C-alpha positions as CSV (number, residue, x, y, z in Angstrom):
1,M,-3.5,-7.9,-18.9
2,A,-3.7,-10.3,-15.9
3,I,-7.0,-11.7,-17.2
4,R,-5.6,-12.1,-20.7
5,E,-2.6,-14.0,-19.3
6,L,-4.9,-16.3,-17.3
7,E,-7.6,-16.8,-19.8
8,G,-6.2,-16.0,-23.3
9,K,-8.5,-13.0,-23.7
10,D,-9.5,-9.8,-21.8
11,D,-13.2,-10.3,-21.3
12,A,-13.4,-13.9,-20.2
13,H,-15.3,-14.6,-16.9
14,L,-15.4,-10.9,-15.9
15,S,-18.1,-11.5,-13.3
16,E,-15.9,-14.1,-11.5
17,Y,-12.8,-11.8,-11.6
18,A,-14.9,-9.0,-10.2
19,S,-16.6,-11.0,-7.5
20,G,-14.0,-10.3,-4.8
21,R,-13.7,-14.1,-4.1
22,G,-13.1,-17.4,-5.7
23,E,-10.3,-19.0,-7.6
24,R,-10.2,-16.8,-10.6
25,Y,-10.3,-13.6,-8.5
26,C,-7.4,-14.9,-6.3
27,A,-5.4,-15.9,-9.3
28,M,-5.8,-12.5,-10.8
29,I,-4.8,-10.7,-7.6
30,E,-1.7,-12.9,-7.3
31,K,-0.7,-12.3,-10.9
32,I,-1.0,-8.5,-10.4
33,R,0.7,-8.6,-7.0
34,N,3.7,-10.5,-8.4
35,R,4.0,-8.2,-11.4
36,L,4.1,-5.2,-9.2
37,E,6.4,-6.9,-6.7
38,L,4.1,-6.2,-3.8
39,T,3.8,-8.2,-0.6
40,T,0.0,-7.8,-0.5
41,L,-2.7,-6.4,-2.8
42,Q,-6.4,-5.8,-2.1
43,Y,-9.1,-4.1,-4.2
44,Q,-12.2,-2.3,-3.1
45,K,-15.5,-4.3,-3.6
46,L,-17.8,-2.9,-6.2
47,E,-20.8,-2.8,-3.7
48,D,-18.7,-0.7,-1.3
49,L,-17.6,1.7,-4.1
50,V,-21.1,2.2,-5.3
51,Q,-22.2,2.9,-1.7
52,A,-19.4,5.4,-1.2
53,I,-20.2,7.3,-4.4
54,G,-23.8,7.7,-3.3
55,L,-25.4,7.4,-6.7
56,P,-27.8,4.7,-7.9
57,R,-25.9,1.8,-9.5
58,D,-27.7,2.3,-12.9
59,K,-26.1,5.8,-13.0
60,I,-22.5,4.5,-12.6
61,C,-20.5,2.7,-15.3
62,T,-19.1,-0.5,-13.8
63,Y,-17.8,-2.0,-17.0
64,C,-14.3,-2.5,-15.4
65,W,-15.8,-4.7,-12.7
66,D,-18.7,-6.5,-14.3
67,G,-18.8,-5.7,-18.0
68,R,-21.9,-3.5,-17.5
69,E,-22.0,0.1,-18.8
């Protein structure tokens, strides 16, 4: 929803929103933070999540982060 509000569609620039840095990522975080009325909001980085799961990256669906299944 936040990406659609910022871009006009859901799947625009997914890699930039998933990067954990940059203008688009920060705008998305701010949009979600405001909607949830939070003082701060932080998401786990994809690389850290993959490492914590302990499976090879090609065995994990990361579509929500980077559009790759």
